[in-house]
N, C-alpha and C positions, 0 to 999 in steps of 0.2 A: 211508327209515324212520329215525326219532330214537329211539336206544336209551339216550339219556343218562336219568337218573333224574330225577323231577320236582322242579321248583325249588319250596321251600316258604320263604316267609319269616314270621319272628316280628317283627312291627312294634309298636315301642314302648317300654316299659321294659326295662333291662338294670342289674342290681343285684346287690349281696350282702344275702341274708338273714343278720343276724347272731343266730344260733340260741345255746341255752345251752350246746351242743356247741362253737361257733367260727362263723367265717364260711361261709356256703356260696352258690355261685353260684344266681342267683334272678331273679325277674320272670317273670309268666305267659307272655309272646310269648317269650321267652328258653329258657324251659323246654320250650316246646312245640316250639322250634325244635332244642334239642338232642336231644329224644327223637324227632323225626322224623329226624334225622341218622341214628342209630342204627337206626332201621328201615329204613334204606339210601335215604333219599331225599336230594336235594341240598338241604341245610337252610341258610339264613343268617339272622343276628339283624340287623336295622335297627333301629340306635338310636344314643345318645350317650353317652361316658364323659367323665370327667375325664382332665386328665394327672397323675394321683395314684398313688399305689401301687395302691389297689384295681382303677384302671382298667387298669393293667398286667398286674395277676392276672387280670384277666376276660380280657383278650385271650390272655394265656398259657394260661389254662384252655380256652378254647373252641380255640385253636390246637391244643394237645396232644388234644384231641379228633378232629383232622382237620377243623375246620369252617374256612370262609374268613371272614374279617373285614372283609372291604373295605367294607361298608356300615355299619359302626361308626364315626360321627363323632367327633372328638376336640373338646372343649369347652376353650377358653383360661383360662376362669374358673370355671365351676361344678365342683362336686365330684361323682364317680361316687356314683351313688344307692346309698342302704341302707335296711333296713327292720329295727327292732328286732322281733323274733319273740318272743313269750312264749308258753308253753304253760300252758293251763289245762285241767285234766281230759283232758290228750291233744290238744285242740283250740288251733290257733295263734290267737293274737291279733297284731295289727299295728301298729307305730307306723311310721308314712313318713314319712321326711324329706321337707321342702319345697326346690323351687328348687335342684333337681340337674340334672345333665347331661342326663338323658334328658327333662326338662321342655322342653330348648331345641333339640330334634330339629328340623331345618330342612330344608324341600324344596329339592333340588337335581336337577341334572341325572342324577346315578347314581340317586337314587331314582326319578326318572320313568322310567327305563328299565328298572330293576328292577320296578315296577309293570307294564309291558306285557308284561315276558318270563316272570314266575313263573306258576305253574299253581296256586297256592294262597298265601293270607296269613291270619294270623290275628292280631287285635288286641282290646284292652279298653276299658273305660272308665277305668281308672286311668293309660294311658297319654297319655290326652286330657284331663288335668285342668288344665291350663295351656296359654297360648299360648308359643311358635308349635308346639309337638309336637301340640296339638287340630288345628289347620291342616293339618299336615302329614299327618296319620294319614288326615285326610278327603279329601284331595287324591289320596294313594296308593289309597284304597278307590274313589275316583270314576274313576280313571284305570285300574284293575284290571279285565279280565274274568276273573277267575280264578276259583276256589271262594274265597269271602271268609268267615270264621268270626269272628264278633264274640261275643266271650267275656265275660259280664259278669264283671267281678271288683269288686263293690262295696265298696270301702274307705274306713273314715271318712267324711268330707262330701266324698269326691272324685267325685260325682256328680249327675245332676240328670235330671229328665224330658225336657227337650230333648236331652241326650246320648244317653239312651235311645234316644228315638225317631229321631234321626239315625244312630244305630250301627245299629239295628236295620234301616233303610231303605239303608244302605250294604251291608247284608251278604246273603250266599244261605245260609248256616247261622248259627243264633244258639244259643249254650249257656248255661246258667244252671244253679244249683242250686236247691233246693226254696226255701230262704230269699230267694233273689233274685227267683225267680218271683213269690213274694207281693209284695216291693218293687214290682217292674215292674208288676205288676197294678194297683197302688194308684195309682202314678205315671203310666201312660198309661191309666189308666180304662178298663181292659179289662172289668171285671166279673168276677163269681167263678165263674159257672157253667162254662163251657169256655173257660178262660183259653189253653191253649195251641193248640186250632184257630183261635182269635180272632187269636193274633199270626201264625201261619201265613197266614191269609187278609190280615190288614192289610199284612204287610210283603211279601207274596208271597215266601215263604220256601220253598226246595227242603227243609229239615231243620230241625226243631226239637230239640235235645240237651237232656235232664234228667238232671243227675246227683243221686243221693240216696245218697250216701255208702256206707254198707256195703250199703245194697239196691243199687248198682249203677246201671248206665247205660239210659234209656230214650231210643229215637230215635222221631220223630213225623214225619211226612208228610203231605198232604192225606188220605190216604186209609188210612194203615199206623202201627201201632203195635207195636215190635220191643222187647224187653227182653234185654239180655246177660246171657249164662250166669254163674251165681257163679263166683267165682275167688280161694278163700281163700288165703293165704299167711301162712307163720310168720312174725311180727315179730321182726327182730332188735332187741338192746339197743339202745335210744336212737332206736327208729324214730319217726317222726314224719309226718303226713300232708300236709304241706307239698309241693306239686306233682303232688300226684295227680290233681287235675283237669286241670292241664297236660298229663299224660301221655294222659288221656282226649282232649284236644283234639288231639294229635299223632296218635292212633290215628284218628279222626274225619277228618282231612285225609288221613291214608294212605289210607284207604277210598274216601275222595270220588274224590281224583284217580286213583284205577285203578276207579272204578264198581263197587265190590265189592257184593255183597248187604248189605242193611242189617243182617241177622243177622251176618255175619261181621263187620262193621264194629264192632256193638255188643260182640261177645265180645272184640274185639281191645281195645277200649275199657276192658271190665271187667277184663281180666288186667294191662294195663299201670296201671290205676290203682290196684289192688289190690297190686300188687308193689312201686310207688312208697310208698304209704301203710305199707308193711311195713320199709320201709328208711328210713335219716337222710338227710335232705337232699332237695332237688327233682329232681337228676337223677343217680341212681346208674345204674351201668352194668347195662344190660340182659343177663340172661342169654340164651345163643343159643336155650335153648328157648322163650323168649317171641317171638322174633323170627318174622315172618311170612317164606314161602317167596318171597312176589311181593307 
């Protein structure tokens, strides 16, 4: 019997969000992996960084959290990724630097082995904006028989109908917010009437996750809809919502690899997302009373 914790991979962008309050570890798959690690999984980041001070800081940050950094490639030329984050009416706006190290994520034997071993992987649209990262992420998803969460993170002009189509087809779970769903309906020609059942059927998904900000998370299968219980937290000074959706992703993956009931998974997704939104930065330390017992 294998008693080791599930292996969960955050695949794609690893970067620093340059917030008004200073640099903070970021990138949707990295954030999800960090929170998955805090939940008690063996979570790793599969990405690429530069040989600069920010790259070293990123490795140090993950190592300090007890995470394995063996699947983070080093680029000899491109810098570590950064994102300028501006908060307007408490909502983040992003200016994402192009041609950085994670855009150069390369397929190799290490990633091929990881794809076959992992229990779950999350990846998004942003990590696939340029080659060779685009092909690398597609190869990883194709090589994996695990839970595959495609998290739409539609930023600037770094997405297309083709990218949404191939991403959904590579996934077993797709996650969007309400704005992203409206964009996907248009780009994929789904029709307005019943877009979520249409997505589930068209891409043969096990689960569709709709995040609704303060209204929480809804989980959809072919025959069930579950809404997470509300989970209010008092915000700390300088709180921002960056990373709340990624904490939700971590909860979804946690529940999926453990075959939890959907309600239990949705409730954890709400708690984690709401807590992160009440704190500064995307990867705050999770308090013990938020962590599941299994």
